[in-house]
Structures are given as C-alpha cells and as structure tokens.
Backbone as CSV, one residue per row, in Angstrom:
resi,resn,N_x,N_y,N_z,CA_x,CA_y,CA_z,C_x,C_y,C_z
1,MET,18.458,7.690,37.543,19.084,7.378,36.274,18.836,5.900,35.956
2,ALA,18.523,5.609,34.719,18.259,4.242,34.288,19.526,3.403,34.377
3,ASP,19.352,2.157,34.804,20.471,1.231,34.899,20.090,-0.030,34.134
4,TYR,20.691,-0.227,32.977,20.373,-1.397,32.181,21.558,-1.748,31.295
5,SER,21.555,-2.985,30.824,22.600,-3.450,29.928,22.021,-3.572,28.529
6,SER,22.853,-3.333,27.534,22.395,-3.467,26.152,22.566,-4.896,25.639
7,LYS,23.198,-5.729,26.441,23.440,-7.130,26.070,22.912,-8.040,27.173
8,THR,22.591,-9.267,26.810,22.228,-10.265,27.812,23.507,-10.756,28.484
9,ASN,23.369,-11.581,29.505,24.546,-12.162,30.166,25.375,-13.001,29.201
10,GLU,24.742,-13.481,28.139,25.437,-14.288,27.129,26.039,-13.429,26.021
11,GLY,25.899,-12.125,26.118,26.480,-11.216,25.131,25.614,-10.953,23.911
12,GLU,24.353,-11.360,23.957,23.446,-11.155,22.827,22.762,-9.790,22.931
13,CYS,22.362,-9.250,21.792,21.604,-7.995,21.765,20.292,-8.198,22.521
14,ILE,20.066,-7.377,23.515,18.880,-7.554,24.363,17.577,-7.373,23.579
15,PHE,17.548,-6.454,22.624,16.330,-6.257,21.837,16.086,-7.436,20.895
16,CYS,17.154,-8.040,20.364,16.989,-9.235,19.522,16.390,-10.377,20.337
17,GLU,16.849,-10.536,21.569,16.340,-11.602,22.430,14.878,-11.350,22.806
18,ILE,14.517,-10.098,23.002,13.109,-9.761,23.252,12.289,-10.073,22.002
19,ALA,12.794,-9.694,20.827,12.083,-9.937,19.565,11.870,-11.426,19.314
20,LYS,12.841,-12.258,19.723,12.733,-13.713,19.541,11.837,-14.358,20.592
21,GLY,11.422,-13.594,21.584,10.588,-14.143,22.645,11.365,-14.887,23.716
22,LYS,12.695,-14.786,23.684,13.519,-15.486,24.677,13.474,-14.799,26.036
23,ILE,13.283,-13.486,26.028,13.097,-12.728,27.265,11.977,-11.716,27.025
24,SER,11.423,-11.218,28.096,10.353,-10.218,27.992,10.926,-8.829,28.202
25,PRO,10.259,-7.826,27.667,10.684,-6.458,27.988,10.650,-6.272,29.503
26,ARG,11.594,-5.523,30.017,11.665,-5.272,31.456,10.341,-4.678,31.940
27,LYS,9.841,-5.161,33.028,8.573,-4.747,33.653,7.345,-5.245,32.885
28,GLY,7.536,-5.992,31.781,6.425,-6.635,31.087,5.434,-5.731,30.390
29,GLY,5.877,-4.630,29.813,4.958,-3.665,29.224,4.646,-3.824,27.749
30,LYS,4.911,-5.000,27.160,4.628,-5.158,25.724,3.130,-5.021,25.476
31,PHE,2.769,-4.171,24.497,1.348,-3.985,24.196,1.015,-4.144,22.726
32,TRP,2.019,-4.358,21.870,1.715,-4.528,20.451,2.850,-5.289,19.771
33,GLU,2.455,-6.119,18.790,3.446,-6.886,18.030,2.808,-7.368,16.737
34,ASN,3.613,-7.398,15.678,3.219,-8.086,14.453,4.416,-8.913,14.002
35,GLU,4.413,-9.382,12.772,5.498,-10.270,12.333,6.852,-9.564,12.212
36,LYS,6.870,-8.238,12.048,8.128,-7.515,11.839,8.541,-6.578,12.968
37,TYR,7.586,-6.155,13.803,7.870,-5.122,14.808,7.213,-5.462,16.130
38,MET,7.690,-4.824,17.176,7.021,-4.917,18.470,7.227,-3.631,19.250
39,CYS,6.307,-3.383,20.180,6.345,-2.143,20.946,5.979,-2.428,22.400
40,TRP,6.691,-1.771,23.307,6.408,-1.909,24.732,6.607,-0.582,25.435
41,LEU,6.027,-0.503,26.627,6.207,0.677,27.464,7.621,0.669,28.028
42,SER,8.261,1.812,28.005,9.604,1.915,28.564,9.560,1.622,30.061
43,PRO,10.521,0.827,30.554,10.589,0.613,32.000,11.156,1.840,32.728
44,PHE,11.637,2.816,31.970,12.199,4.049,32.531,11.529,5.270,31.892
45,PRO,10.202,5.394,32.011,9.506,6.487,31.327,9.761,7.834,31.992
46,ASN,9.819,8.876,31.169,9.842,10.221,31.752,8.482,10.897,31.585
47,THR,7.531,10.154,31.020,6.139,10.590,30.936,5.280,9.345,30.722
48,GLU,4.007,9.411,31.094,3.127,8.257,30.939,2.978,7.878,29.468
49,GLY,3.113,6.593,29.181,2.939,6.090,27.827,4.201,6.055,26.988
50,PHE,5.328,6.517,27.525,6.612,6.512,26.804,6.888,5.078,26.353
51,SER,7.047,4.882,25.051,7.132,3.541,24.481,8.357,3.376,23.597
52,VAL,8.712,2.109,23.367,9.851,1.759,22.521,9.350,0.835,21.418
53,LEU,9.594,1.206,20.168,9.220,0.405,19.003,10.493,-0.119,18.364
54,ILE,10.557,-1.437,18.121,11.739,-2.019,17.473,11.336,-2.846,16.258
55,PRO,12.250,-2.939,15.275,12.073,-3.962,14.247,12.599,-5.269,14.841
56,LYS,11.982,-6.377,14.522,12.477,-7.658,15.035,13.813,-8.020,14.386
57,LYS,13.983,-7.614,13.153,15.256,-7.830,12.460,16.285,-6.851,13.027
58,HIS,17.470,-7.346,13.322,18.496,-6.473,13.894,19.032,-5.490,12.851
59,HIS,19.042,-4.245,13.246,19.714,-3.175,12.509,20.495,-2.391,13.543
60,ASN,21.614,-1.839,13.152,22.389,-0.958,14.010,21.486,0.159,14.523
61,SER,21.807,0.719,15.669,20.944,1.740,16.280,20.909,3.068,15.528
62,ASP,21.814,3.280,14.592,21.751,4.488,13.753,20.731,4.216,12.654
63,VAL,19.473,4.534,12.921,18.393,4.174,12.000,18.565,4.789,10.614
64,LEU,19.320,5.869,10.515,19.519,6.490,9.200,20.442,5.659,8.309
65,GLN,21.022,4.601,8.860,21.821,3.668,8.066,20.974,2.507,7.533
66,MET,19.727,2.429,7.965,18.841,1.368,7.476,18.559,1.590,5.994
67,PRO,18.325,0.507,5.235,17.897,0.686,3.846,16.627,1.544,3.810
68,ASP,16.516,2.399,2.806,15.411,3.360,2.724,14.036,2.716,2.877
69,GLU,13.822,1.607,2.194,12.512,0.960,2.241,12.187,0.485,3.661
70,GLU,13.176,-0.092,4.338,12.946,-0.582,5.702,12.752,0.575,6.683
71,LEU,13.514,1.648,6.515,13.349,2.814,7.380,11.968,3.435,7.175
72,SER,11.542,3.543,5.924,10.211,4.108,5.633,9.116,3.285,6.293
73,GLU,9.215,1.976,6.178,8.222,1.091,6.786,8.246,1.230,8.316
74,PHE,9.438,1.337,8.883,9.609,1.486,10.331,8.934,2.770,10.828
75,VAL,9.150,3.858,10.124,8.541,5.136,10.513,7.016,5.068,10.372
76,LEU,6.529,4.385,9.344,5.078,4.233,9.192,4.478,3.398,10.324
77,GLU,5.220,2.399,10.810,4.756,1.638,11.978,4.702,2.547,13.201
78,ALA,5.712,3.418,13.348,5.720,4.373,14.467,4.503,5.296,14.382
79,LYS,4.144,5.684,13.179,2.959,6.532,12.987,1.705,5.793,13.453
80,LYS,1.604,4.513,13.085,0.449,3.703,13.478,0.328,3.603,15.001
81,ILE,1.448,3.313,15.651,1.441,3.175,17.106,1.167,4.530,17.759
82,SER,1.704,5.597,17.187,1.445,6.940,17.722,-0.048,7.248,17.701
83,LYS,-0.712,6.916,16.598,-2.162,7.139,16.503,-2.903,6.330,17.569
84,HIS,-2.415,5.123,17.815,-3.013,4.273,18.846,-2.848,4.910,20.228
85,LEU,-1.660,5.422,20.518,-1.423,6.085,21.806,-2.339,7.300,21.968
86,ILE,-2.482,8.072,20.900,-3.356,9.253,20.940,-4.808,8.840,21.205
87,GLU,-5.219,7.753,20.579,-6.591,7.265,20.766,-6.821,6.771,22.201
88,LYS,-5.858,6.069,22.753,-6.043,5.418,24.055,-5.717,6.297,25.258
89,LEU,-4.812,7.260,25.096,-4.413,8.111,26.218,-5.207,9.408,26.169
90,LYS,-6.068,9.604,27.133,-7.055,10.686,27.142,-6.464,12.072,26.913
91,ASP,-5.362,12.403,27.572,-4.847,13.780,27.489,-3.717,13.950,26.480
92,VAL,-3.591,13.000,25.543,-2.520,13.060,24.543,-3.106,13.368,23.172
93,GLY,-2.623,14.442,22.554,-3.065,14.824,21.222,-1.960,14.746,20.189
94,ARG,-0.759,14.457,20.653,0.386,14.356,19.743,1.445,13.474,20.391
95,VAL,2.251,12.814,19.541,3.340,11.959,20.016,4.618,12.383,19.311
96,GLY,5.675,12.578,20.077,6.986,12.893,19.514,7.778,11.614,19.295
97,LEU,8.654,11.626,18.299,9.498,10.467,17.999,10.960,10.837,18.208
98,ILE,11.698,9.930,18.839,13.135,10.126,19.049,13.853,8.901,18.505
99,MET,14.921,9.128,17.740,15.670,8.024,17.142,17.174,8.216,17.303
100,GLU,17.634,8.586,18.499,19.067,8.831,18.633,19.860,7.547,18.821
101,GLY,19.307,6.525,19.446,19.912,5.198,19.506,21.258,5.096,20.194
102,THR,21.403,5.677,21.364,22.697,5.607,22.051,22.664,4.746,23.309
103,GLY,21.531,4.130,23.622,21.441,3.281,24.811,21.535,1.804,24.491
104,ILE,20.899,1.378,23.416,20.913,-0.019,22.961,21.259,0.004,21.476
105,ASN,22.233,-0.823,21.072,22.656,-0.837,19.669,21.754,-1.757,18.837
106,HIS,20.512,-1.358,18.724,19.504,-2.030,17.906,18.539,-0.918,17.513
107,ALA,18.201,-0.835,16.254,17.301,0.226,15.792,16.048,0.276,16.663
108,HIS,15.684,1.466,17.083,14.454,1.650,17.843,14.006,3.096,17.749
109,ILE,12.720,3.264,17.900,12.127,4.598,17.931,11.435,4.738,19.278
110,LYS,11.745,5.819,19.968,11.064,6.123,21.221,9.845,6.977,20.873
111,LEU,8.691,6.553,21.352,7.446,7.286,21.131,7.094,7.990,22.435
112,VAL,7.036,9.311,22.372,6.837,10.113,23.576,5.485,10.830,23.501
113,PRO,4.486,10.328,24.231,3.201,11.014,24.245,3.354,12.405,24.863
114,LEU,2.816,13.403,24.200,2.863,14.767,24.728,1.624,14.965,25.599
115,ASN,1.739,14.493,26.838,0.635,14.602,27.789,0.263,16.066,27.981
116,GLY,-1.036,16.328,28.089,-1.525,17.693,28.245,-1.852,18.372,26.927
117,THR,-1.840,17.614,25.831,-2.141,18.194,24.511,-3.452,17.644,23.943
118,GLU,-4.373,17.254,24.822,-5.628,16.647,24.372,-6.405,17.535,23.417
119,TYR,-6.251,18.853,23.527,-6.956,19.792,22.639,-6.571,19.587,21.169
120,MET,-5.410,19.023,20.915,-4.981,18.785,19.532,-5.843,17.728,18.846
121,LYS,-6.487,16.872,19.631,-7.385,15.864,19.061,-8.553,16.525,18.331
122,LYS,-8.883,17.742,18.740,-9.991,18.486,18.123,-9.494,19.422,17.027
123,GLY,-8.236,19.290,16.653,-7.685,20.136,15.601,-7.188,21.481,16.078
124,GLU,-7.210,21.716,17.378,-6.706,22.985,17.915,-5.183,22.932,17.992
125,TRP,-4.571,24.071,17.854,-3.116,24.177,17.977,-2.792,25.374,18.842
126,LYS,-1.889,25.179,19.780,-1.416,26.269,20.633,0.096,26.185,20.693
127,GLN,0.729,27.320,20.639,2.180,27.357,20.774,2.544,27.053,22.224
128,ILE,3.507,26.172,22.399,3.974,25.813,23.738,5.440,26.209,23.834
129,HIS,5.743,27.061,24.791,7.128,27.499,24.999,7.707,26.798,26.217
130,SER,8.925,26.327,26.084,9.634,25.757,27.229,10.220,26.891,28.061
131,LYS,10.309,26.670,29.341,10.933,27.656,30.223,12.441,27.403,30.339
132,ILE,12.904,26.372,29.674,14.325,26.012,29.704,14.993,26.609,28.472
133,ASP,16.191,27.155,28.623,16.897,27.697,27.451,18.358,27.238,27.425
134,ASN,18.565,25.961,27.777,19.946,25.478,27.784,20.463,25.200,26.373
135,TYR,21.778,25.211,26.251,22.483,24.953,24.996,23.523,23.882,25.303
136,PHE,23.652,22.907,24.426,24.568,21.798,24.658,25.772,21.880,23.729
137,GLU,26.943,21.898,24.291,28.184,21.849,23.508,28.427,20.434,22.997
138,LYS,27.939,19.442,23.748,28.080,18.044,23.342,26.846,17.280,23.791
139,TYR,26.654,16.122,23.207,25.504,15.272,23.517,25.595,14.802,24.969
140,GLU,24.520,14.968,25.714,24.484,14.652,27.146,23.757,13.343,27.455
141,GLY,23.378,12.576,26.420,22.664,11.331,26.661,21.160,11.447,26.478
142,TYR,20.712,12.595,26.056,19.290,12.780,25.772,19.123,13.920,24.779
143,ILE,17.976,13.906,24.107,17.655,14.937,23.129,16.665,15.904,23.755
144,SER,16.875,17.172,23.527,15.990,18.208,24.048,15.540,19.075,22.878
145,SER,14.257,19.385,22.837,13.766,20.204,21.723,13.465,21.642,22.138
146,ASN,13.845,21.993,23.362,13.600,23.375,23.791,14.460,24.349,22.997
147,ASP,13.998,25.598,22.912,14.825,26.642,22.311,15.949,26.970,23.276
148,GLY,17.123,27.208,22.723,18.248,27.664,23.535,18.299,29.177,23.509
149,PRO,19.382,29.742,24.042,19.526,31.199,23.965,19.651,31.626,22.499
150,GLU,19.264,32.843,22.185,19.337,33.321,20.804,20.782,33.287,20.318
151,ALA,20.970,32.747,19.113,22.309,32.573,18.545,22.828,33.862,17.916
152,ASP,24.135,33.940,17.835,24.807,35.059,17.178,24.598,34.934,15.666
153,GLU,24.153,35.997,15.013,23.847,35.965,13.580,25.064,35.585,12.744
154,THR,26.235,36.100,13.090,27.455,35.781,12.339,27.748,34.287,12.408
155,LYS,27.624,33.705,13.594,27.875,32.268,13.755,26.869,31.441,12.965
156,ILE,25.619,31.873,12.962,24.587,31.163,12.195,24.930,31.189,10.708
157,LYS,25.315,32.347,10.192,25.647,32.465,8.765,26.874,31.628,8.423
158,GLU,27.880,31.619,9.292,29.082,30.812,9.050,28.736,29.328,9.000
159,LEU,27.925,28.878,9.946,27.545,27.470,9.970,26.669,27.122,8.765
160,ALA,25.764,28.009,8.387,24.919,27.771,7.210,25.774,27.626,5.955
161,ASN,26.800,28.461,5.821,27.706,28.351,4.670,28.450,27.028,4.686
162,LYS,28.898,26.614,5.844,29.616,25.345,5.980,28.722,24.167,5.596
163,LEU,27.435,24.263,5.905,26.502,23.156,5.689,25.806,23.178,4.337
164,LYS,26.038,24.191,3.532,25.353,24.291,2.228,25.567,23.028,1.403
165,ILE,24.498,22.639,0.762,24.540,21.451,-0.102,24.585,21.907,-1.543
C-alpha cells in the first residue's frame, strides 16, 4: 500500500511545491513539463508507465469543479501525453484516464497505459473481459472499470428514474 503525505512538512500542497520546483516528484520520474502543466511517473505504479499529470496552478482535486475552459485544456494535455505514452511504450495501444482525486487535494489526472494492447496501434480492436466481477457499496480508494454481477432490472429502472434529467 502506498504511504505518502498530501502536504509537505510545512503544510503546503505537495503538488504545488513540485510545480514550483521546490521539491522533485518522489523517485524523480518527471518526464514532461511546459509553462502550465507537468507530468511524472507515479512512484507507486500498478502498471509500467502509470503517470500523474498536474496543472501547475492549484485547483481542488475535484477536477469537475474547475472552470470549463481550464478543464478542457487540462484534458487536452492529458490526450497529448497519452499519445506520447502510446508512441514510446511498445506494448501500449491505449491509455486510460482517472480523475477521482482522493489522495492529494490538487487537480490531477492519472494516465494508465493499457499494457498488452499494442494491436490497437494498428487500428485493431478486441473486446477484453475482466475475470473480476466485484461490486462496491462504497468507494474503496480506487476506481475499477470491471463489470460487476448483472444488476436487477427493477433496481436499474428505479435508479434511472431517480437520475432522469
């Protein structure tokens, strides 16, 4: 399990201090930066190439609260870095993005290379099924995109009615 603090010893946002150049990303994995954003390899990867992209300007970790223009630009930067990961990592044909923001209270996007999908670089597509079918009653500290057990139709219809816009 990862062990890290979201603040420096002085109580500052750790990502802000990294953005200012006052400290380096843990394990020194920074590989890209421009005037507004920076990206580094996660010191706690669950797959090769797992990266963290941040805006240098502090925003709360709930990225959906960012102003629309800034969020749009942020996602486009993630797209750029994702293309770079696909180009540089031989067996990666797609990159997943995660924006749950519950570890550090600074906007960030986790870029997750889908290792073993190199065939997608050639335009091929194959359905990939997970062998896991867990269902979460509450957030467990990570996001999972696997299918869960088949839902009850009545419950689905009730929830759909509740969520209608």
